[in-house]
Residue frames relative to the residue before (quaternion, step in Angstrom):
aa qw qx qy qz dx dy dz
M 1.0000 0.0000 0.0000 0.0000 0.00 0.00 0.00
K 0.6438 0.5236 -0.3179 0.4585 3.58 1.00 -0.87
S 0.6577 0.5246 -0.3204 0.4354 3.55 0.97 -0.91
K 0.6348 0.5245 -0.3334 0.4591 3.61 1.06 -0.72
R 0.6578 0.4990 -0.3132 0.4692 3.55 1.00 -0.90
F 0.6398 0.5287 -0.3230 0.4548 3.55 1.02 -0.82
L 0.6585 0.5121 -0.3064 0.4586 3.57 0.97 -0.90
F 0.6486 0.5216 -0.3122 0.4580 3.56 0.99 -0.87
G 0.6598 0.5130 -0.2970 0.4618 3.56 0.98 -0.92
Y 0.6457 0.5277 -0.3178 0.4512 3.56 1.01 -0.84
V 0.6650 0.5020 -0.2945 0.4681 3.57 0.93 -0.96
L 0.6464 0.5216 -0.3157 0.4587 3.59 0.99 -0.88
T 0.6489 0.5211 -0.3181 0.4540 3.58 0.97 -0.86
V 0.6555 0.5067 -0.3098 0.4664 3.57 0.92 -0.92
F 0.6427 0.5346 -0.3177 0.4475 3.57 0.97 -0.90
L 0.6839 0.4936 -0.2909 0.4516 3.58 0.89 -0.97
V 0.6263 0.5350 -0.3345 0.4579 3.58 1.03 -0.77
I 0.6735 0.4885 -0.2913 0.4721 3.57 0.93 -0.95
F 0.6609 0.5328 -0.3087 0.4290 3.55 0.92 -0.95
F 0.7396 0.4259 -0.2467 0.4591 3.56 0.76 -1.06
S 0.6117 0.5276 -0.3697 0.4592 3.59 1.07 -0.56
G 0.6489 0.5028 -0.3086 0.4805 3.57 1.10 -0.71
A 0.6586 0.5194 -0.3123 0.4460 3.56 1.01 -0.82
C 0.7074 0.4598 -0.2640 0.4673 3.56 1.07 -0.71
K 0.5419 0.6293 -0.4029 0.3846 3.56 1.22 -0.35
V 0.3438 -0.7228 0.5620 0.2084 3.59 -0.95 0.93
V 0.1900 -0.7973 0.5675 0.0789 3.55 -0.51 1.19
K 0.3395 -0.7378 0.5498 0.1949 3.56 -0.70 1.10
P 0.4226 -0.7292 0.4672 0.2673 3.61 -0.61 1.05
E 0.5307 -0.6021 0.4904 0.3397 3.51 -1.18 0.61
P 0.6377 -0.5537 0.3636 0.3932 3.60 -1.09 0.64
G 0.6447 0.5464 -0.3253 0.4244 3.57 1.03 -0.75
E 0.6586 0.5018 -0.3059 0.4700 3.57 1.21 -0.47
L 0.6140 0.5770 -0.3350 0.4217 3.56 1.19 -0.55
K 0.2641 -0.6974 0.6331 0.2073 3.51 -1.33 0.34
L 0.6703 -0.5318 0.3291 0.3996 3.55 -1.14 0.61
K 0.6827 0.4999 -0.3100 0.4335 3.60 0.81 -0.93
D 0.6569 0.4937 -0.3128 0.4764 3.59 1.10 -0.62
A 0.6426 0.5432 -0.3231 0.4332 3.55 1.00 -0.84
F 0.7664 0.3579 -0.1919 0.4977 3.60 1.00 -0.79
K 0.3339 0.7514 -0.5032 0.2657 3.57 1.26 0.22
G 0.7818 0.2753 -0.2285 0.5107 3.55 -0.85 0.97
K 0.6753 0.4341 -0.2912 0.5203 3.58 1.31 -0.12
F 0.7229 -0.3166 0.2370 0.5666 3.58 0.63 -1.13
Y 0.5900 -0.5294 0.4563 0.4041 3.53 -1.31 0.27
I 0.1836 -0.7371 0.6360 0.1362 3.54 -1.21 0.61
G 0.0267 -0.8626 0.5015 -0.0606 3.55 -0.46 1.22
T 0.1585 -0.7586 0.6195 0.1250 3.52 -1.39 0.08
A 0.4604 -0.6587 0.5237 0.2827 3.55 -1.30 0.45
L 0.2526 -0.7769 0.5639 0.1206 3.56 -0.97 0.92
N 0.2744 -0.7389 0.5898 0.1759 3.54 -1.05 0.82
T 0.7514 -0.4188 0.2570 0.4404 3.57 -1.29 0.11
G 0.6435 0.5407 -0.3275 0.4316 3.59 0.98 -0.82
Q 0.6710 0.4753 -0.2921 0.4885 3.55 1.07 -0.70
I 0.6463 0.5309 -0.3211 0.4442 3.57 0.98 -0.84
T 0.7188 0.4271 -0.2487 0.4890 3.59 1.00 -0.80
G 0.5230 -0.6701 0.3908 0.3532 3.59 1.27 -0.15
R 0.4437 0.7062 -0.4581 0.3075 3.61 1.24 0.06
D 0.7243 0.4051 -0.2294 0.5085 3.57 0.97 -0.85
T 0.1118 -0.8578 0.4998 0.0437 3.55 0.42 1.25
A 0.6196 0.5715 -0.3521 0.4068 3.59 1.04 -0.71
S 0.7293 0.4008 -0.2592 0.4902 3.59 0.78 -0.93
I 0.5616 0.5816 -0.3964 0.4349 3.61 1.14 -0.45
R 0.6083 0.5441 -0.3573 0.4542 3.60 1.05 -0.66
V 0.6309 0.5185 -0.3254 0.4767 3.58 1.06 -0.75
V 0.6402 0.5355 -0.3221 0.4469 3.57 0.93 -0.92
K 0.6983 0.4748 -0.2773 0.4583 3.58 0.81 -0.98
A 0.6844 0.4998 -0.2901 0.4446 3.57 1.00 -0.78
H 0.8366 0.3103 -0.1037 0.4393 3.57 0.78 -1.04
F 0.7864 0.3550 -0.1626 0.4787 3.60 1.07 -0.60
N 0.1620 -0.7892 0.5853 0.0913 3.56 -1.12 0.69
S 0.7084 0.3110 -0.2563 0.5795 3.57 1.28 0.43
I 0.0661 -0.8056 0.5886 0.0141 3.57 -1.01 0.81
V 0.0637 -0.7431 0.6644 0.0487 3.50 -1.33 0.51
A 0.4228 -0.6877 0.5220 0.2753 3.59 -1.07 0.68
E 0.4786 -0.6995 0.4523 0.2776 3.56 -0.78 1.04
N 0.8540 0.0528 0.0189 0.5172 3.61 0.85 -0.90
I 0.6844 0.6005 -0.3076 0.2764 3.55 0.83 -1.00
M 0.6791 0.4570 -0.3123 0.4821 3.62 1.23 -0.09
K 0.4416 0.6691 -0.4715 0.3673 3.59 1.25 0.25
S 0.6598 -0.5945 0.2918 0.3552 3.55 -1.03 0.83
A 0.6358 0.5425 -0.3446 0.4274 3.62 1.00 -0.73
L 0.7142 0.4292 -0.2486 0.4939 3.58 1.13 -0.59
I 0.7320 0.4321 -0.2518 0.4627 3.57 0.99 -0.76
Q 0.7757 0.0808 -0.0841 0.6202 3.62 1.26 -0.38
P 0.0705 -0.8574 0.5090 0.0274 3.60 0.51 1.18
Q 0.7553 0.1585 -0.1076 0.6268 3.58 1.19 -0.60
E 0.6111 -0.5822 0.3744 0.3839 3.56 -1.03 0.71
G 0.8376 0.1639 -0.1574 0.4968 3.53 -0.81 1.08
Q 0.6593 0.4642 -0.3066 0.5057 3.60 1.28 -0.09
F 0.0564 -0.8282 0.5572 -0.0208 3.55 -0.07 1.31
S 0.1730 -0.7676 0.6118 0.0809 3.53 -1.08 0.82
F 0.0286 -0.8604 0.5067 -0.0472 3.55 -0.10 1.33
D 0.3815 0.7685 -0.4715 0.2038 3.62 1.20 -0.16
L 0.7341 0.4117 -0.2462 0.4805 3.59 0.70 -1.06
A 0.6285 0.5297 -0.3389 0.4578 3.59 1.01 -0.74
D 0.6265 0.5276 -0.3341 0.4664 3.59 1.02 -0.75
Q 0.6610 0.5021 -0.3072 0.4655 3.58 0.94 -0.88
F 0.6185 0.5498 -0.3280 0.4556 3.57 1.05 -0.81
V 0.6924 0.4669 -0.2792 0.4740 3.59 0.82 -0.98
Q 0.6411 0.5257 -0.3257 0.4545 3.59 0.97 -0.80
F 0.6197 0.5359 -0.3413 0.4607 3.58 1.02 -0.78
G 0.6698 0.5010 -0.3020 0.4574 3.57 0.88 -0.89
E 0.6659 0.5013 -0.3027 0.4623 3.56 0.95 -0.86
Q 0.6553 0.5246 -0.3137 0.4438 3.58 0.93 -0.88
N 0.7634 0.3424 -0.1820 0.5166 3.57 1.11 -0.68
K 0.4519 -0.7389 0.4096 0.2864 3.54 1.33 0.45
M 0.3475 0.7510 -0.4745 0.3001 3.55 0.94 1.00
H 0.5107 -0.5613 0.5399 0.3643 3.52 -1.33 0.33
I 0.1702 -0.8069 0.5630 0.0547 3.58 -0.73 1.09
H 0.0906 -0.8032 0.5886 0.0109 3.55 -0.73 1.13
G 0.2954 -0.7747 0.5399 0.1452 3.58 -0.89 0.96
H 0.0194 0.8003 -0.5934 0.0836 3.57 -0.83 1.06
T 0.7605 -0.4858 -0.4212 -0.0914 1.68 -1.16 2.19
L 0.5208 -0.6796 0.4155 0.3071 3.63 -1.03 0.62
I 0.8097 0.0590 0.0011 0.5838 3.58 0.77 -1.01
W 0.2058 0.7471 -0.5996 0.1999 3.55 -0.63 1.22
H 0.5068 -0.6769 0.4414 0.3001 3.57 -0.89 0.91
S 0.7073 0.3971 -0.2440 0.5316 3.58 1.14 -0.64
Q 0.8126 0.1807 -0.1818 0.5234 3.57 -1.14 0.65
A 0.4514 0.5962 -0.5015 0.4351 3.51 1.04 0.95
P 0.4904 -0.6740 0.4513 0.3186 3.62 -0.87 0.82
R 0.5830 -0.6213 0.3972 0.3412 3.57 -1.02 0.79
W 0.6075 0.5901 -0.3599 0.3914 3.58 1.05 -0.75
F 0.5117 0.6642 -0.4120 0.3568 3.58 1.17 -0.52
F 0.8074 0.3317 -0.1175 0.4736 3.56 0.96 -0.95
T 0.7564 0.4041 -0.1886 0.4785 3.62 1.19 -0.38
D 0.4077 -0.6771 0.5529 0.2639 3.54 -1.31 0.44
N 0.7719 -0.3717 0.2472 0.4526 3.58 -1.27 -0.16
Q 0.6888 0.4496 -0.2717 0.4995 3.58 1.23 -0.44
G 0.5549 -0.6342 0.3775 0.3839 3.57 1.30 0.09
K 0.5263 0.6207 -0.4157 0.4061 3.58 1.25 0.25
N 0.6435 -0.5165 0.3900 0.4087 3.57 -1.22 0.44
V 0.4212 -0.6791 0.5375 0.2693 3.55 -1.02 0.81
S 0.6142 -0.5415 0.4222 0.3889 3.56 -1.28 0.24
P 0.6539 -0.4910 0.3829 0.4297 3.62 -1.21 0.29
E 0.6419 0.5359 -0.3315 0.4369 3.59 0.99 -0.77
V 0.6648 0.4953 -0.3060 0.4680 3.59 0.96 -0.84
L 0.6685 0.4860 -0.3142 0.4671 3.61 0.87 -0.87
T 0.6131 0.5442 -0.3454 0.4568 3.58 1.02 -0.74
Q 0.6787 0.4825 -0.2940 0.4692 3.58 0.90 -0.91
R 0.6465 0.5122 -0.3261 0.4619 3.60 0.99 -0.76
M 0.6250 0.5220 -0.3315 0.4763 3.57 1.03 -0.74
K 0.6688 0.5103 -0.3037 0.4473 3.56 0.87 -0.95
T 0.6579 0.5103 -0.3099 0.4591 3.56 0.92 -0.91
H 0.6689 0.5047 -0.3041 0.4532 3.57 0.90 -0.93
I 0.7067 0.4617 -0.2724 0.4618 3.57 0.74 -1.05
S 0.6677 0.5086 -0.3123 0.4450 3.60 0.86 -0.91
T 0.6681 0.5050 -0.3012 0.4559 3.57 0.98 -0.85
V 0.7111 0.4556 -0.2681 0.4635 3.59 0.82 -0.99
V 0.7026 0.4419 -0.2765 0.4845 3.59 0.74 -1.00
G 0.6492 0.5362 -0.3199 0.4343 3.57 0.97 -0.83
R 0.6189 0.5552 -0.3487 0.4326 3.58 1.03 -0.74
Y 0.7914 0.2899 -0.1362 0.5206 3.57 1.00 -0.82
K 0.2100 0.8071 -0.5194 0.1862 3.56 1.21 0.53
G 0.8267 0.1697 -0.1521 0.5144 3.56 -0.81 1.03
R 0.6891 0.4523 -0.2758 0.4945 3.60 1.27 -0.08
V 0.6972 0.3030 -0.2157 0.6128 3.57 1.04 -0.79
H 0.3481 -0.8071 0.4444 0.1731 3.56 -0.46 1.24
S 0.8067 0.0393 0.0118 0.5895 3.58 1.07 -0.69
W 0.1974 -0.7905 0.5749 0.0745 3.55 -1.24 0.58
D 0.3285 -0.6180 0.6593 0.2746 3.51 -1.32 0.49
V 0.2249 -0.8120 0.5261 0.1156 3.56 -0.18 1.27
V 0.7836 0.0312 0.0091 0.6204 3.56 0.94 -0.97
N 0.1545 -0.7978 0.5819 0.0322 3.53 -0.95 0.98
E 0.8915 -0.0087 0.0065 0.4530 3.55 -1.00 0.98
A 0.2639 0.7812 -0.5179 0.2276 3.58 0.71 1.10
I 0.7112 0.4207 -0.2371 0.5109 3.60 1.26 -0.32
Q 0.4215 -0.7037 0.5214 0.2351 3.57 -0.96 0.92
D 0.6706 -0.5088 0.3549 0.4067 3.57 -1.26 0.29
D 0.6772 0.4750 -0.3012 0.4745 3.60 1.15 -0.50
G 0.6099 -0.5930 0.3297 0.4094 3.57 1.30 0.15
S 0.5795 0.5785 -0.3794 0.4308 3.59 1.27 -0.08
W 0.6271 -0.5320 0.4038 0.4009 3.56 -1.30 0.19
R 0.4587 -0.6422 0.5385 0.2955 3.55 -1.10 0.76
K 0.3628 -0.7497 0.5144 0.2043 3.56 -0.84 0.95
S 0.1040 0.8123 -0.5549 0.1462 3.54 0.58 1.24
K 0.6821 -0.4497 0.3630 0.4480 3.56 -1.30 0.04
F 0.5994 0.5522 -0.3633 0.4515 3.58 1.05 -0.71
Y 0.6949 0.4673 -0.2666 0.4771 3.56 0.90 -0.98
E 0.6309 0.5609 -0.3301 0.4224 3.58 0.98 -0.86
I 0.7516 0.3956 -0.2102 0.4841 3.57 0.95 -0.88
L 0.8179 0.2618 -0.1075 0.5010 3.59 0.91 -0.90
G 0.4074 -0.6811 0.5075 0.3356 3.58 1.17 -0.33
E 0.7740 -0.3615 0.2359 0.4632 3.58 -1.23 -0.27
D 0.4966 0.6725 -0.4236 0.3489 3.60 1.24 -0.22
F 0.5307 0.6451 -0.4262 0.3473 3.63 1.13 -0.42
V 0.6264 0.5297 -0.3446 0.4563 3.59 1.09 -0.64
K 0.6442 0.5211 -0.3110 0.4655 3.56 0.92 -0.93
L 0.6713 0.5064 -0.2977 0.4520 3.58 0.89 -0.94
A 0.6418 0.5358 -0.3284 0.4395 3.58 0.95 -0.87
F 0.6830 0.4675 -0.2909 0.4800 3.59 0.88 -0.90
Q 0.6215 0.5428 -0.3363 0.4538 3.56 1.02 -0.72
F 0.6870 0.4790 -0.2840 0.4668 3.59 0.87 -0.95
A 0.6468 0.5206 -0.3222 0.4547 3.59 0.99 -0.81
H 0.6578 0.5045 -0.3103 0.4653 3.58 0.96 -0.84
E 0.6376 0.5239 -0.3257 0.4614 3.58 1.00 -0.76
A 0.6795 0.5040 -0.2873 0.4492 3.58 1.03 -0.82
D 0.7877 -0.0382 0.0283 0.6143 3.59 1.11 -0.65
P 0.2615 -0.8233 0.4851 0.1358 3.60 0.02 1.30
N 0.7121 0.4602 -0.2628 0.4606 3.60 1.15 -0.50
A 0.5056 0.6516 -0.4300 0.3674 3.59 1.23 -0.15
I 0.4084 -0.6821 0.5529 0.2496 3.57 -1.17 0.69
L 0.1797 -0.8383 0.5138 0.0311 3.56 -0.52 1.24
Y 0.1410 -0.8281 0.5425 -0.0050 3.54 -0.72 1.22
Y 0.2254 -0.6493 0.6927 0.2185 3.46 -1.43 0.40
N 0.1044 -0.8253 0.5550 -0.0053 3.61 -0.82 1.03
D 0.1502 0.7984 -0.5687 0.1285 3.62 -0.93 0.84
Y 0.4460 -0.6635 0.5320 0.2788 3.55 -1.34 0.33
N 0.7933 0.2827 -0.2349 0.4853 3.58 -1.34 0.26
M 0.2683 0.8040 -0.4879 0.2087 3.55 1.12 0.67
E 0.5994 0.5686 -0.3496 0.4419 3.57 1.32 -0.06
T 0.5887 0.5944 -0.3731 0.4012 3.59 1.22 -0.28
P 0.6162 -0.6235 0.3321 0.3481 3.62 -0.91 0.89
K 0.7091 0.4632 -0.2910 0.4449 3.61 0.74 -0.96
K 0.6552 0.4872 -0.3246 0.4775 3.57 0.97 -0.77
R 0.6015 0.5606 -0.3487 0.4497 3.56 1.03 -0.78
E 0.6647 0.5047 -0.2983 0.4631 3.58 0.90 -0.93
G 0.6642 0.5136 -0.3041 0.4500 3.58 0.97 -0.87
V 0.6712 0.4888 -0.2957 0.4723 3.58 0.96 -0.87
V 0.6331 0.5257 -0.3329 0.4605 3.59 0.95 -0.83
A 0.6552 0.5099 -0.3109 0.4627 3.58 0.94 -0.89
M 0.6480 0.5221 -0.3166 0.4553 3.59 0.96 -0.86
V 0.6841 0.4848 -0.2926 0.4598 3.58 0.85 -0.96
K 0.6372 0.5232 -0.3340 0.4568 3.58 0.94 -0.80
N 0.6448 0.5190 -0.3163 0.4634 3.57 1.01 -0.79
L 0.6421 0.5084 -0.3204 0.4760 3.58 1.01 -0.80
Q 0.6594 0.5109 -0.3073 0.4580 3.57 0.92 -0.89
K 0.6254 0.5505 -0.3252 0.4474 3.56 1.06 -0.81
Q 0.7018 0.4439 -0.2538 0.4960 3.57 1.15 -0.66
G 0.5436 -0.6509 0.3810 0.3683 3.57 1.29 0.08
I 0.4148 0.7076 -0.4691 0.3273 3.57 1.22 0.41
K 0.4099 -0.7133 0.5195 0.2308 3.57 -0.94 0.95
I 0.1668 0.7270 -0.6525 0.1335 3.55 -0.68 1.18
D 0.2252 -0.8464 0.4786 0.0613 3.54 -0.52 1.25
G 0.8429 0.0710 0.0132 0.5332 3.58 1.07 -0.56
I 0.2484 -0.7242 0.6222 0.1634 3.50 -1.35 0.41
G 0.2160 -0.7884 0.5688 0.0900 3.53 -0.81 1.08
M 0.1647 -0.7463 0.6406 0.0751 3.52 -0.79 1.11
Q 0.3987 -0.7596 0.4457 0.2556 3.58 -0.32 1.20
G 0.2535 -0.8236 0.4836 0.1539 3.61 0.96 -0.72
H 0.3244 0.7002 -0.5590 0.3034 3.59 1.03 0.72
A 0.0067 0.8430 -0.5319 0.0792 3.56 -0.18 1.31
S 0.2682 -0.6941 0.6249 0.2362 3.52 -1.39 0.03
L 0.7363 -0.4180 0.2719 0.4574 3.57 -1.22 -0.05
K 0.7963 0.2708 -0.1414 0.5221 3.60 1.14 -0.52
H 0.7524 0.3269 -0.1921 0.5386 3.60 1.17 -0.38
P 0.5919 -0.2769 -0.7557 0.0443 1.59 -1.79 1.76
T 0.6160 -0.5118 0.4139 0.4328 3.57 -1.25 0.06
I 0.6071 -0.5478 0.4289 0.3838 3.55 -1.21 0.51
E 0.6269 0.5615 -0.3350 0.4236 3.57 1.03 -0.80
E 0.6914 0.4581 -0.2847 0.4807 3.60 0.90 -0.89
F 0.5969 0.5523 -0.3557 0.4605 3.57 1.08 -0.70
E 0.6810 0.4882 -0.2907 0.4619 3.56 0.89 -0.93
K 0.6159 0.5497 -0.3464 0.4455 3.60 0.98 -0.78
S 0.6743 0.4925 -0.3004 0.4609 3.57 0.98 -0.82
I 0.6081 0.5388 -0.3576 0.4605 3.60 0.95 -0.78
L 0.6946 0.4742 -0.2751 0.4659 3.57 0.88 -0.94
A 0.6551 0.5219 -0.3166 0.4452 3.59 0.95 -0.87
Y 0.6917 0.4579 -0.2843 0.4806 3.59 0.91 -0.86
S 0.6339 0.5267 -0.3302 0.4600 3.58 1.02 -0.74
D 0.6079 0.5683 -0.3458 0.4335 3.59 1.10 -0.65
L 0.6083 0.5482 -0.3465 0.4575 3.59 1.25 -0.34
K 0.4403 -0.7133 0.4275 0.3384 3.57 1.36 0.04
V 0.5314 0.5657 -0.4447 0.4470 3.55 0.99 0.91
K 0.5789 -0.5523 0.4582 0.3872 3.55 -1.30 0.25
V 0.2077 -0.7434 0.6189 0.1458 3.56 -1.23 0.51
S 0.0124 0.7874 -0.6163 0.0016 3.58 -1.00 0.81
I 0.3035 -0.6660 0.6403 0.2332 3.53 -1.26 0.55
T 0.1715 -0.8986 0.4037 0.0098 3.51 -0.19 1.35
E 0.8157 0.1441 -0.0504 0.5580 3.64 1.10 -0.52
M 0.1370 0.8751 -0.4597 0.0636 3.55 1.05 0.75
D 0.2447 0.7043 -0.6542 0.1266 3.51 -1.17 0.82
I 0.2756 -0.7525 0.5758 0.1620 3.57 -1.26 0.37
N 0.2892 -0.7683 0.5552 0.1337 3.54 -0.53 1.24
V 0.1797 -0.8154 0.5441 0.0824 3.61 -0.65 1.08
L 0.5821 0.6230 -0.3651 0.3739 3.59 1.25 -0.21
P 0.5175 -0.6382 0.4669 0.3270 3.59 -1.10 0.65
T 0.1567 -0.7769 0.6031 0.0906 3.55 -1.22 0.54
T 0.2797 -0.7371 0.5866 0.1855 3.54 -1.25 0.47
W 0.6302 0.4773 -0.3325 0.5142 3.57 1.28 0.33
G 0.6142 -0.5555 0.4085 0.3837 3.55 -1.25 0.21
N 0.7133 -0.4230 0.3321 0.4494 3.53 -1.32 -0.15
V 0.0588 -0.8068 0.5879 0.0099 3.58 -0.56 1.14
G 0.4643 -0.7045 0.4358 0.3134 3.57 1.27 0.26
A 0.6315 -0.4566 0.3790 0.4990 3.53 -0.53 -1.25
E 0.1924 0.8022 -0.5332 0.1876 3.54 1.05 0.82
V 0.3409 -0.8042 0.4491 0.1882 3.57 -0.19 1.32
S 0.6352 0.5385 -0.3449 0.4332 3.59 1.13 -0.45
A 0.5134 0.6435 -0.4243 0.3772 3.61 1.24 -0.24
S 0.0970 0.7877 -0.5999 0.1015 3.57 -0.95 0.92
F 0.0413 -0.8087 0.5863 -0.0232 3.55 -0.87 0.99
E 0.5880 -0.6006 0.4258 0.3350 3.53 -1.22 0.60
Y 0.5162 -0.6423 0.4742 0.3100 3.56 -1.07 0.79
Q 0.0529 0.7516 -0.6564 0.0374 3.52 -1.07 0.92
Q 0.5458 -0.6587 0.4054 0.3222 3.56 -0.83 0.98
K 0.6320 0.5591 -0.3435 0.4124 3.58 1.00 -0.73
N 0.6914 0.4437 -0.2738 0.5001 3.58 1.23 -0.41
N 0.7026 0.3508 -0.2612 0.5613 3.58 1.30 0.33
P 0.1478 0.8783 -0.4448 0.0940 3.58 0.82 1.00
Y 0.7290 0.4725 -0.2299 0.4387 3.62 1.19 -0.35
T 0.1636 0.8317 -0.5170 0.1193 3.58 0.98 0.78
N 0.7428 0.3723 -0.2128 0.5141 3.58 1.18 -0.50
G 0.7494 -0.3411 0.2011 0.5307 3.57 1.21 0.39
L 0.5545 -0.6304 0.4419 0.3160 3.54 -1.28 0.43
P 0.4561 -0.6369 0.5335 0.3190 3.59 -1.07 0.62
D 0.6737 -0.5276 0.3308 0.3978 3.57 -1.16 0.56
S 0.6435 0.5449 -0.3351 0.4204 3.58 0.95 -0.82
V 0.6743 0.4715 -0.2936 0.4867 3.59 1.00 -0.81
T 0.6103 0.5429 -0.3471 0.4607 3.60 1.04 -0.73
T 0.6497 0.5155 -0.3116 0.4638 3.57 0.96 -0.87
A 0.6649 0.4986 -0.2992 0.4689 3.57 0.92 -0.92
F 0.6263 0.5373 -0.3209 0.4648 3.59 1.05 -0.81
N 0.6696 0.5019 -0.2988 0.4588 3.57 0.86 -0.97
E 0.6700 0.5018 -0.2990 0.4581 3.57 0.91 -0.92
R 0.6457 0.5370 -0.3150 0.4420 3.55 1.03 -0.82
Y 0.6714 0.4830 -0.2997 0.4755 3.58 0.83 -0.96
L 0.6709 0.5124 -0.3088 0.4381 3.56 0.87 -0.94
S 0.6574 0.5101 -0.3253 0.4492 3.59 0.92 -0.85
L 0.6491 0.5094 -0.3213 0.4647 3.59 1.03 -0.74
F 0.6817 0.4750 -0.3008 0.4681 3.59 0.89 -0.85
K 0.5933 0.5380 -0.3706 0.4702 3.60 1.09 -0.55
L 0.6259 0.5236 -0.3293 0.4750 3.56 1.07 -0.74
F 0.6612 0.5039 -0.3130 0.4593 3.59 0.93 -0.86
V 0.6349 0.5139 -0.3300 0.4732 3.59 1.01 -0.77
K 0.6171 0.5583 -0.3342 0.4424 3.58 0.99 -0.84
H 0.7952 0.2514 -0.1136 0.5399 3.57 0.98 -0.86
H 0.1968 0.8288 -0.5069 0.1321 3.58 1.11 0.63
D 0.6010 0.5765 -0.3611 0.4196 3.59 1.15 -0.47
K 0.7019 0.4374 -0.2530 0.5020 3.58 1.25 -0.32
I 0.6983 0.4907 -0.2406 0.4623 3.59 1.24 -0.49
E 0.2929 -0.7638 0.5514 0.1634 3.57 -0.91 0.94
R 0.8168 0.0068 0.0542 0.5744 3.57 0.88 -0.96
V 0.0789 -0.7145 0.6856 0.1151 3.53 -1.33 0.48
T 0.0231 -0.8210 0.5675 -0.0580 3.56 -0.51 1.25
V 0.2465 -0.7385 0.6077 0.1564 3.56 -0.95 0.92
W 0.4444 -0.7394 0.4526 0.2258 3.56 -0.97 0.94
G 0.7992 0.1115 -0.1429 0.5731 3.54 0.43 1.31
V 0.5204 -0.6550 0.4573 0.3019 3.55 -1.23 0.46
N 0.8234 -0.0132 0.0225 0.5668 3.61 0.74 -0.97
D 0.7344 -0.4725 0.2836 0.3962 3.54 -1.30 0.49
G 0.6688 0.5353 -0.3074 0.4144 3.57 0.94 -0.87
Q 0.7093 0.4534 -0.2497 0.4786 3.58 1.20 -0.49
S 0.4811 0.7060 -0.4223 0.3029 3.59 1.24 -0.08
W 0.5368 -0.6284 0.4704 0.3092 3.55 -1.09 0.78
L 0.5975 0.6057 -0.3518 0.3902 3.59 1.20 -0.52
N 0.5287 0.5936 -0.4256 0.4325 3.60 1.24 -0.03
G 0.7893 0.2913 -0.1464 0.5203 3.57 1.22 -0.44
W 0.7364 0.3327 -0.2111 0.5499 3.59 1.29 0.06
P 0.6052 -0.2364 -0.7601 0.0099 1.63 -1.87 1.66
V 0.6592 0.4037 -0.3088 0.5542 3.57 1.32 0.34
R 0.3920 -0.7266 0.5109 0.2397 3.58 -0.81 0.93
G 0.8246 0.3371 -0.2050 0.4054 3.51 -1.27 0.54
R 0.5190 0.6256 -0.4399 0.3818 3.60 1.13 0.46
T 0.3658 -0.7000 0.5686 0.2298 3.55 -1.32 0.29
N 0.0105 -0.8222 0.5657 -0.0620 3.54 -0.39 1.29
Y 0.2409 -0.7732 0.5787 0.0960 3.56 -1.27 0.44
P 0.2116 0.8780 -0.4135 0.1156 3.61 0.88 0.91
L 0.7063 0.5035 -0.2469 0.4321 3.59 1.23 -0.31
L 0.6681 -0.5373 0.3601 0.3678 3.57 -1.33 0.06
F 0.7436 0.3070 -0.1886 0.5632 3.59 1.24 -0.38
D 0.4532 -0.7125 0.4690 0.2587 3.56 -0.96 0.91
R 0.7493 -0.4244 0.2719 0.4296 3.57 -1.31 0.00
N 0.6713 0.4414 -0.2906 0.5197 3.58 1.28 -0.21
N 0.5154 -0.6755 0.3817 0.3639 3.57 1.31 0.35
Q 0.4578 0.6563 -0.4643 0.3796 3.56 1.15 0.63
P 0.4995 -0.6530 0.4659 0.3272 3.61 -0.96 0.77
K 0.4228 -0.6880 0.5270 0.2649 3.56 -0.98 0.82
P 0.6830 -0.4980 0.3235 0.4253 3.62 -1.15 0.42
V 0.6149 0.5728 -0.3610 0.4044 3.60 1.02 -0.66
V 0.5433 0.6191 -0.4124 0.3891 3.61 1.12 -0.46
K 0.6360 0.5192 -0.3342 0.4628 3.60 0.96 -0.79
S 0.6532 0.5073 -0.3120 0.4676 3.59 0.98 -0.82
I 0.6374 0.5188 -0.3206 0.4710 3.58 1.04 -0.78
L 0.6321 0.5300 -0.3253 0.4623 3.57 1.01 -0.80
E 0.6461 0.5059 -0.3138 0.4776 3.56 1.01 -0.78
A 0.6532 0.5149 -0.3135 0.4582 3.57 0.97 -0.85
A 0.6251 0.5660 -0.3337 0.4214 3.57 1.07 -0.73
Q 0.6945 0.4845 -0.2698 0.4585 3.57 1.14 -0.61
Q 0.5127 0.6363 -0.4225 0.3921 3.56 1.29 -0.09
K 0.3412 -0.7423 0.5412 0.1993 3.57 -0.98 0.80
């Protein structure tokens, strides 16, 4: 009888030791179980751009992806000046309010895009009743009113802003926009000044495309140094990150991250996508005014990508995310420009009517195979 009790006690003890040691063991989740926002926690925010259907809640399928995978959001269009103040003094905040509320309800980092941009700016901003350019004083006041009203409305709620978008040309010179024509380079200084006055705690960004190219990098660095010398608060530089399968090189991308970080500002990748379609033109970055005639040879993947292009796409995304992980101490956000392939602006730019595959989720809102590889890369120390 004693031997049976002893045997039972021994087996019970062994069972309890095994059970509790297993219960206390921290099991690292498989990459397939992780979500992007969890994988990059402690490194940088992972964000996406929302379109009107997502902001209003109509597109429930892609909203599920947003809630599951992303912890930062930006509005693709609805906070641009032509949409938020189409007529002088007539502000339309309905969609912007819904966008901010969505971010707050889901405890996301909310980024505002964009306050001052030469494109998608209403014509009245720059002209008088006769259609002539307004004076520098009038444009300055209109800028101040617009920025103060928009930033002030979301003070303490929108965490960061693209204050000025695309003011520098690819050759490093100033873009000859209406803002520049009337105010000269001071328009950038004024915009940052007004934004800081409206919300002193907001993180203020300059944002642009082709930020990996040497001449543009030099121009942006010079501009930021000049602003800093004047005591202007600029907190971050946004590299849009509109890439193709071969451009830009990883080396040039890394040089820019380091160059901008050396200015003691935050760096973010703000509008990332990878164009997989062939082109017969040079690198136009993300110049929205670029437009080319449709040719069938430049739209070859209407029925899906061939394996070779899929492989190149996967390798390209992975190499970029490995670079971001390497420099996570310098990067605040990495944002992809859209939720799924079907919603990407690259289906209609710079040629209308093409079928592109530039994002991390396919047209059915399913993660592409590269997402698993990115999740694995995120866990590397």
